N, C-alpha and C positions, 0 to 999 in steps of 0.2 A: 414727349410726356410730360402732362401737367404736371405743377408743383403740387406738392403735397396740401397747400391751403387753398388749391383750385384757381388760383388768379391768374388770370390772362389780359393782354396789353389791351385796354379800352378802344385801341383805336385798328390794331391788325388780327388780334386776336391769338397773338404769340404768349405761347404759356410764359409766366416772370414770377418771382420769387415774392413781388407785393406788389400795390395796387398802382393804378394809374398807367399812363403810357410806358414801350418799353424804349431804351437808349434810344434806337434808331429813330421811333416814332418822334419822340424827343426831342433828339437832335435837327431830324426835319423840320420843327414846330420852331425852334428858335432858329437856324439857319436855312431861311428859303431859298439860299443858292448852293447848298450842298448836295450831294448827291446820296443817295440811302445808303448808307454803311451795307459792306458786305455781310453775309451770315456768316464768314468765317472771321472771328475777331482776331486772329493771330498777326493779321496784319492788320496796319494802320488804315482806318476808316474816314477820318476827317482831319483837317490841320487847321491850326489857329497859330498864325503868324509862326514861330519856328517849333512847333508843338507836334507831333503827330499821335494823334487820340487812339487808342487800342480797346478798352474797354470801360463799361462803367464800374465802379466800384464802392459806391454808396451816394445815398439820396436823402436830402433833408426837406424841411418844409420850404426853405427857399432856394437850395441849388443842387442840382448835382454833379459828382464828384467822378473825373475818369481816370485811368491810369494811362499817364502819358508818354515818348519819349522827346528828350529835348535834343533836336538835331545841334551838330556841330558840339556840344559838350557831351554830348552821348550819355547822358543819364536818363534816367527813370525819374519820371514827378509825379504828382497829383495835380490834376486841373478841374478847378471849381467854377460851373459856369451857372450862371442866374437862371434858375428855372421859370422857362416859358416866358423868356425874357422881351418876345417880342410884344408882350401883353401887360408887363410889369410898369407900375406907376411909378411918380418918382421917389414916392418915399421907400417901394421895395429899392429901388436902384442905388439908392441913397445906404439904406442899410448894408448891402452888397458890398458897396466899396470902402463902407466904416469896418465892415469884417477884415477886409483886405489890409486899410490903414491901421487897424488896432493891433493886430497879430506883428506887422510890417516893422514895428517900431518896437517890439521885443525881441531879445536877441538872447536865448533861456536854451539849455539843453532839454529842459522838459515841456517845451511849445513847438509846436509846429511852425518851422521856417517859412517865410514868403519869400519866393526869387523873384517873381514879375509881376505885373498886372495891364491889362491892355483889355480891348474892346474889339470884336470884329464883325461886322454887317450889325452893328447898333447893337449887339448883345457882349455885356462885360462879364469878363474870366478873371482870374489870378491861378496861377501855377505854385504849388508849396512842395514841402519835404514827403516824399512817400513813402510812408512805412508798411513794410510790410507783415506785421502779427495784425492780429483782429482788435476789436475794440474792449472793453471791459466790458461792456452789455451783452455782448458776445460771449464772453467768456464766463460768465454767471447764468447764462439761459439753463443750465441743466444741474449746477449746483453753485449754493455759495461760495466763496473763498476761505482758505483755512485763514485764522484771524492773523496772523504773523505777516501772510502773502497780502492779505487787503490793508494792515497797518501799514509796511513797506511804501505800497502801492500811493497812499493818500498821506505818508510824510512827502514822497517826491512832487506829488501834485500841488501839495500847500506850498511845498517851498518855489513851485514854478507861478502858483498864485500871488504869492508874496513879491515877488518879481514883477508880475504885470502889476498890482498895488504900488508898489513904490516907482513906477514909470506912469501914474494915474491913469491905470485900465482896470475897470470894472468886468469880470465875463459876465457875470448874471445867468449863465445857463449852465451852469456844472452838473455834469449827470455822466453816467456809466458810458454812454455812447458817444460821448463828446471827450473822451480819454481813448486813447488809441498806443496800443505798444508795438514796439519795435521790434528786430528780429533776435533783439537781446532779452526781450521782456521788462524792458523801460518803459515807463509810460509818458506818453507825451499830450499836451492839453492842446486841443483845438478847436474851431468853429467860434470866433469870437463875432459873428453873426449880429448879437444884441447887446455888443459891451459897448460900455460909456468910457467915453476919454475924456480927461480934465473933470475930476469931479464936482469941479465950480459951475461946470456948464449945466443949465438946467432941461436943455433941449431932450428931450427922452425918445424922440423918435417913437411914438405910442399914440392912440387916442382916446378919448376919455372910455374908460367902462373895457377896454382891451389891456386881456391878462397877458404881463410879459413874462415870457421864463416858460418852463417846461412843467403844468400842472404834476404835483408829486415829489418836485424837487425845489419849488420856487420858494424863499421865504414871506413869511406872513405881510411884511411892509411891501415885499416886490407885487405880492396878490392884489393888495388892497389897496393901491395907490399911495404908499407910504416913499418915505425918503431912502435910495439904498445907498448903500457903504460898503464898508471891506467886510463888514459882519454881515453884509448880506450871500457873500459869497461863501463868507463862514458856514452859512447854512449851508450852502449848495454842498461844499465839502463832508460837511457831517450826511448828509441825504445820499449823497453818493457813497459814503462809506456803511451806511446802514444798508443801502443795496447790495453792497459787496458781502454782505454778512446774513444778510436772511434773505437775497435773491427776489427782493421788489422792495418799491420805494415806501417811505416813510407812510405814505394815506394813498391809497388805493380805492377805487369807487367805480360805476358803471357810467357815471357823467361829469362832467367838469364844475357842476354844483354842486354833487356830494363830496367831492374830493375838498372844495373850499369851505365848505360846513365843517369840515373835518379839521382843516389847517387852522381855522378860526377857533372852533369850540374844542378839539382834542389833544390829547399828547399821543406821540407815537407808542404802539405797541411793543413791550420790553424787548429789545433784539434777542434774549435769552427766553423768553416764550419763544421766540420762532427759532432759534438755533440755541439749544442749552449747552453748543460748544465756545460760543462767546467768551471771553474772559472778562471778570465785571469791571474790569479797569479800562480795556477798549470800550465796553458798553459807556460805561460813565463818559469816556471822552467825547463819543458820539453824540450823547444825547445834551451833552454840555452846547455841543455847536446847532442842536436841534432848538434852544429852547427858543421860545414865541418871544420874548421881550429881547430885542439886541443887545442890551446894557447885562445881558445875562450869560452870553456869550463869550467866545475866543473876543478878545478885542482885536487879532490880527489871525492873517494864516499862518503867521510864523511859530504863533501861541502854539496852534493845532498842530505844524511840524513838529516843533521839540516835545510837546507831551506825546506824540506818537512816538519822537525817538526815544524819550522815556520809557513807554512800555515795551519797544521793543530790545531796550538792554536790561530790562529788568529793575528800574530805579522806580522809585514813588510817582506819579503822576501827579502835578498840580490842581486839576478838576477835581472835586468832590461831587458825590452824588445827593441828590436833592431826597431830604428826607420828609418823613408824614407833615410836620407841620408846615414844610414849606411846600410840599406838592398842592395840599388843604387850600393854602393860600393862594396860590398861582391859578387853583380852582374858583375858587370865590373871585377873583379878580376879572373873571374870563363870564361870568356868570353874575354881575351884582344885583339881578333881579331874583333870582333865586336864591342866590345868598340871603339878599335883603328878606326875604319870604323865611327861609329857614330859618332864621336869627330870630324873626319875629314869633316864628310857630315854638322855637325852644323857649323863648321868652314868656309866652303864653303858659305853655305847659309848667315850667318851673314856676310862674304865679299860681296856676291850679294847684300846684302839688305843695307848695308853700301855706296857700290859703287853707288846705287839708289837712294839712299837719298842727298849723296852727289851730284849727278849729278842735282836732283831737288833744290838744293839749288843754286847750282851756275846760272842754268837757270832761277829763280826766282831773282837771285840779277841782272842777267844781265838786266831781263826786265826791274824791277826798275829803273836800270840806264838810259836804255833807254827813 
């Protein structure tokens, strides 16, 4: 049966849920010496070291993830393999290894654990904790989360992100699809593929003009070549919370350029405009994370977690909404030429009105004197 979206494998024509090759053809491309996996995937169809691969469970821009069984320990794990590894360059390989190294140095219940790393037939892979639940992106496809559920998830995620920051790791790609739920419904941060370790290290593993991160969730300084720091991940927390509450990222558009223009010039739509059930305090927390000026955001992920905790317990939050004067000032700073023109027009109009009133006053005085 062909999927609803009509997608088929570009190699064998097998119906698949997304674009590109199916898991069998993809693995044949990456591992030239492996036999084609059987149609019945209940049994393992490939091996990596002591890992028996069973089925594909996820795919991103850099890798594909398989459910696997670790022989000896007899436990289910997830295995990530570099996508099209035989054709990957040094940068792609380094970025893949960086993800494993970044996550492996973090030990936190809210971060997916890395178990092992290796290479088989020139193809890098690493094994990690397998979670049985869905991603937050899958959860909100049909409808936004309830306010307290979204706040509870993001409080826990912010706590995990703070742990990463405490160990000099910036995630830089926080979004709903990179947060997985376990069987108990607790969130776990994954996909440290563009993480930066050691904030003093200037190497970004990116080329001039390359947008790092995911459009719609990346902070302005990250999208336009600025310096990333902890407040960059704070923006990602806000963008993720925005999506959980509204069903969409802060900025959407048909092209990358459209999204980047919005990111540079516009404020996100009010959450309450998209979802009137969002409490004002939760909207205030979210929009503080999404300030374009990093200095106006929460300074740490811990502060985000604490304010979300205050919201959940019914206490006054520390974030304050931006008033009309503040919004006007921020709008003017982003559009200096438009602001200058508006001020010039206002001054000219004021001068004309003043001149008219003075002239009227003089004529009136002359008439009274006559």
